[in-house]
C-alpha positions as CSV (number, residue, x, y, z in Angstrom):
1,M,87.5,97.2,117.5
2,R,90.5,99.2,116.0
3,L,88.7,99.4,112.8
4,F,85.4,100.2,114.3
5,A,87.2,103.5,116.6
6,R,88.8,104.0,113.2
7,A,85.3,104.5,111.4
8,F,83.7,105.8,114.7
9,G,85.8,108.0,116.2
10,A,85.5,111.9,117.2
11,T,86.0,113.0,113.3
12,A,82.9,110.5,112.2
13,D,80.2,113.4,111.1
14,R,77.9,110.3,110.8
15,I,76.6,106.9,111.2
16,G,74.4,105.6,108.5
17,A,71.4,103.3,109.0
18,E,73.0,99.8,108.8
19,F,72.7,98.0,105.7
20,G,73.7,95.0,103.7
21,D,72.5,91.7,103.5
22,P,72.0,90.5,106.8
23,G,70.6,86.4,105.6
24,A,74.2,86.5,104.1
25,G,76.0,87.3,107.1
26,I,76.6,90.4,106.1
27,R,76.1,93.7,107.9
28,A,77.7,97.3,106.9
29,W,77.6,101.1,108.7
30,L,78.5,104.0,106.9
31,A,80.3,107.2,108.4
32,G,81.0,110.5,107.2
33,D,84.7,112.0,108.2
34,R,84.3,115.8,108.3
35,T,87.8,116.5,108.5
36,G,89.3,113.6,106.5
37,H,87.2,114.1,103.3
38,C,86.0,110.6,103.1
39,F,83.3,108.1,103.8
40,R,84.1,104.9,105.8
41,L,82.5,101.5,105.3
42,L,82.7,99.3,107.9
43,V,81.7,95.3,106.6
44,C,81.1,92.6,108.9
45,R,81.1,89.2,107.7
46,A,79.3,86.6,109.8
47,A,81.1,82.9,110.2
48,E,78.0,81.8,109.0
49,P,76.5,80.9,106.7
50,A,80.3,79.9,106.1
51,A,79.7,79.4,102.2
52,P,81.8,82.2,100.5
53,G,79.8,85.3,98.8
54,P,80.1,88.7,97.5
55,V,79.4,91.6,99.3
56,D,77.1,93.7,97.0
57,L,76.6,97.7,98.2
58,D,75.4,100.3,95.7
59,L,76.9,103.0,96.7
60,T,75.3,105.9,94.1
61,A,73.8,108.0,96.7
62,L,77.4,108.9,97.9
63,G,78.3,111.0,95.1
64,L,81.9,109.3,94.1
65,A,83.3,109.3,90.7
66,A,83.7,106.3,88.8
67,G,87.6,105.4,89.3
68,T,87.4,106.4,92.8
69,M,89.9,104.2,94.5
70,I,88.6,102.2,96.8
71,T,91.3,101.2,100.3
72,I,90.1,98.2,102.1
73,E,91.9,97.1,105.8
74,E,90.8,93.5,106.8
75,I,91.0,91.5,109.6
76,S,90.9,87.7,109.3
77,A,92.4,84.0,109.1
78,D,94.5,86.0,106.4
79,Y,95.3,89.2,107.6
80,A,95.8,90.9,111.2
81,G,95.4,94.1,109.3
82,G,96.6,96.4,106.9
83,I,95.3,96.8,103.8
84,S,94.8,93.6,101.9
85,R,93.4,95.4,98.5
86,Q,92.8,99.1,97.0
87,I,90.6,98.7,93.7
88,P,88.3,101.4,91.9
89,L,84.9,102.0,92.1
90,S,82.8,100.9,89.2
91,G,81.1,102.8,86.5
92,S,77.8,101.6,87.8
93,G,78.6,103.3,91.7
94,R,78.4,99.7,92.8
95,F,80.9,97.5,94.9
96,R,80.3,93.9,94.5
97,L,83.6,91.6,95.6
98,D,83.8,88.4,97.7
99,Q,84.6,88.9,101.6
100,P,86.2,85.8,103.9
101,V,83.8,84.6,106.5
102,D,84.1,85.7,109.6
103,S,86.3,89.2,108.6
104,V,86.1,92.3,109.2
105,W,86.2,95.6,106.3
106,L,87.1,98.7,106.7
107,L,86.3,100.6,103.3
108,T,87.5,104.5,103.1
109,L,86.4,106.4,100.0
110,P,87.7,109.7,99.3
111,L,86.1,112.4,97.8
112,D,87.8,114.2,95.1
113,A,91.6,113.7,96.6
114,T,94.1,114.3,95.2
115,E,97.1,112.0,95.1
116,L,100.6,114.0,95.7
117,K,103.9,112.6,95.0
118,A,105.1,110.1,96.9
119,V,107.8,110.5,99.6
120,R,110.7,108.8,100.3
121,P,112.8,108.0,103.4
122,T,115.2,110.7,104.4
123,Q,117.1,107.7,105.4
124,A,116.3,104.4,106.6
125,A,118.3,101.3,108.2
126,L,118.3,97.6,109.1
127,V,118.9,96.5,113.2
128,R,120.4,93.1,113.9
129,G,121.1,91.5,117.1
130,G,123.2,88.9,118.2
131,T,126.8,89.0,117.2
132,D,125.8,92.4,115.0
133,A,124.5,94.3,117.5
134,D,127.0,96.7,117.4
135,T,127.2,96.6,113.9
136,A,125.9,99.7,111.7
137,L,124.2,97.9,109.0
138,G,122.5,101.0,107.7
139,D,120.3,99.8,103.9
140,H,122.9,98.1,102.3
141,E,121.7,94.5,103.5
142,G,118.1,96.0,102.6
143,L,115.6,96.2,104.9
144,A,113.7,93.4,106.8
145,V,112.1,92.4,110.2
146,Q,112.9,88.9,111.8
147,R,111.9,87.1,115.5
148,A,114.4,84.7,115.8
149,G,113.5,83.4,118.6
150,A,115.4,81.2,121.0
151,A,115.0,77.9,119.2
152,A,115.5,79.5,115.4
153,G,118.8,80.7,115.4
154,G,119.5,83.8,113.6
155,A,119.4,87.2,115.0
156,D,116.3,89.5,115.7
157,E,115.8,92.4,113.0
158,V,114.2,95.6,113.1
159,T,113.9,98.4,110.3
160,L,113.9,102.0,111.7
161,L,112.4,104.7,108.6
162,E,112.4,108.2,108.6
163,F,110.2,110.4,106.8
164,R,109.8,114.0,106.3
165,P,106.5,114.8,105.3
166,K,104.6,118.2,104.1
167,V,101.3,118.0,103.8
168,D,98.7,120.5,105.1
169,R,96.5,118.1,107.7
170,D,93.3,120.3,107.1
171,R,93.3,118.9,103.9
172,L,94.6,115.2,104.7
173,S,92.3,113.0,103.1
174,R,94.6,109.5,103.1
175,A,98.1,108.4,103.6
176,T,99.4,105.0,103.3
177,L,102.8,103.3,104.3
178,E,103.5,101.1,101.2
179,F,106.7,98.2,101.2
180,P,107.7,96.0,98.5
181,A,107.8,93.2,101.2
182,T,107.8,89.5,100.8
183,A,108.0,86.9,102.7
184,A,108.8,82.8,102.8
185,A,105.7,82.6,105.0
186,S,102.6,84.7,106.5
187,T,104.3,87.0,109.1
188,T,102.1,89.7,111.0
189,V,104.3,92.8,112.0
190,L,103.7,95.6,114.1
191,V,104.6,99.2,113.4
192,V,105.1,102.3,115.7
193,A,105.7,106.0,114.8
194,A,107.2,108.4,116.6
195,T,107.5,112.5,116.0
196,D,111.0,113.9,115.9
197,L,113.1,110.6,117.2
198,S,117.1,111.2,117.2
199,W,118.9,108.3,115.2
200,D,121.4,108.3,112.3
201,A,121.6,105.7,109.6
202,A,125.0,105.5,109.7
203,D,125.8,104.4,113.1
204,V,122.4,103.4,114.2
205,T,123.0,100.0,115.7
206,W,120.4,97.3,117.7
207,N,122.3,98.1,121.1
208,S,121.9,102.2,120.1
209,A,118.6,102.0,118.5
210,P,115.7,103.7,120.8
211,Y,113.3,101.5,122.3
212,L,115.3,98.5,121.6
213,G,116.3,97.6,125.2
214,G,117.4,93.9,125.6
215,D,118.5,91.1,123.0
216,D,114.5,90.3,121.7
217,A,112.6,92.1,119.6
218,V,110.5,93.7,122.0
219,L,110.4,97.2,122.6
220,T,111.2,99.0,126.0
221,G,110.1,102.4,127.6
222,D,107.7,103.3,124.5
223,G,104.6,105.8,125.9
224,D,103.6,109.3,125.0
225,E,106.2,109.5,122.5
226,V,105.9,106.4,120.2
227,S,102.2,105.6,119.6
228,P,101.1,102.2,117.9
229,V,100.2,102.3,114.4
230,G,99.0,99.2,113.4
231,Q,99.4,95.1,112.8
232,L,100.7,94.7,108.8
233,T,100.3,91.2,107.4
234,I,102.9,90.4,104.8
235,R,101.9,87.5,102.7
236,P,103.9,85.5,100.5
237,G,102.9,85.3,96.6
238,T,101.3,88.5,96.1
239,D,102.5,88.9,92.7
240,G,105.0,92.2,93.9
241,A,102.1,93.9,95.3
242,P,103.3,96.2,98.0
243,A,102.5,95.6,101.5
244,R,100.1,98.7,102.8
245,L,99.2,100.1,106.0
246,D,97.4,103.2,106.5
247,V,98.7,106.0,108.5
248,T,96.3,108.6,107.9
249,D,96.1,108.6,111.3
250,V,99.5,109.7,112.1
251,L,100.4,111.7,109.7
252,R,97.2,114.0,110.9
253,R,98.8,114.4,114.5
254,H,102.4,114.7,113.3
255,D,103.3,118.7,113.9
256,G,107.0,118.1,114.0
257,D,109.3,117.7,110.9
258,R,111.1,114.1,111.1
259,L,108.5,111.5,111.7
260,T,109.9,107.7,112.4
261,F,108.0,104.7,111.6
262,L,109.6,101.2,113.5
263,V,108.8,97.8,112.3
264,I,109.2,94.9,114.5
265,N,108.0,91.7,114.7
266,Q,106.7,91.8,118.4
267,P,105.7,88.4,119.9
268,R,102.3,89.0,122.0
269,G,103.4,87.2,124.5
270,A,105.9,84.6,126.1
271,D,103.8,81.1,124.0
272,D,103.6,83.4,120.6
273,T,106.2,81.6,119.1
274,A,104.6,80.0,115.4
275,E,106.9,82.8,113.5
276,D,109.7,82.8,115.3
277,G,112.2,82.3,112.6
278,Q,110.0,83.7,109.6
279,R,112.2,86.6,108.3
280,S,110.2,89.5,106.1
281,V,111.8,91.4,103.7
282,L,110.7,95.0,103.7
283,Q,113.4,96.0,100.6
284,P,115.6,93.6,99.0
285,A,119.4,95.1,98.8
286,G,119.1,97.8,96.3
287,G,115.7,97.4,95.7
288,S,113.0,99.8,95.6
289,A,112.4,101.6,98.8
290,P,109.5,102.2,100.9
291,R,107.1,104.9,100.2
292,L,104.3,107.1,101.8
293,R,101.7,108.2,99.3
294,I,98.9,110.9,100.5
295,W,96.1,112.4,99.2
296,V,94.0,115.6,100.2
297,G,91.1,116.8,99.6
298,R,89.8,120.4,97.9
């Protein structure tokens, strides 16, 4: 439902007829986004037939230039959200790629979009519970996310990032938040956003950080000021490819100066312990920082 709402929300100018290959369990719907300077294509692949096979769609009628970068957000057995890959449109105008069975893709196809200079954080900080709950770590140890759990030992960790993006929201086509992330095992993290949140990387700690009110990696007091952006799956063995999350809707609503993202591995219930003790590194110490990438239309 999350991807469906993004594809066919209030900005949808039109929804095209259903197409695809029903015999292969593939169904697709197209929408034009009048404010986002893009097309969005929702592609669903059923659990049956179970044999993998390609999605093969003719997109020539959209008039997109060869090389247009297509962003694919995925919900499947391997991804709980986030961008699973980005690929250029072929010169033939066809999109052909294997899609996992029992999965949903949201494809964003920008129209004449130009990428602006990447935006780096104005400040970033790692906060850690346990014995470091009153220690300001900044980003000296890098940035990470961890849900320790009662039996796993260690301490919970949350990352805070602040950006000051300057963009014409009427021209905004697409924006992604990217991390040079690594993890020993597949881990799903939650990203939330807040406008003009007050904190300082030089002295923020677990106990003083906004919306962290207890010993566990659980946000408290969130509401109008903090809104969920989405879930992001960080997988091992990605060969250096960054973990990405589409944040276009966040930037389109953002009307302040500072924009904060909190990255947390928050349990989805009392029985959600599968990822206890799994640490995801969002930025190694001294490594490349996360960044915002922004595209604008004409």
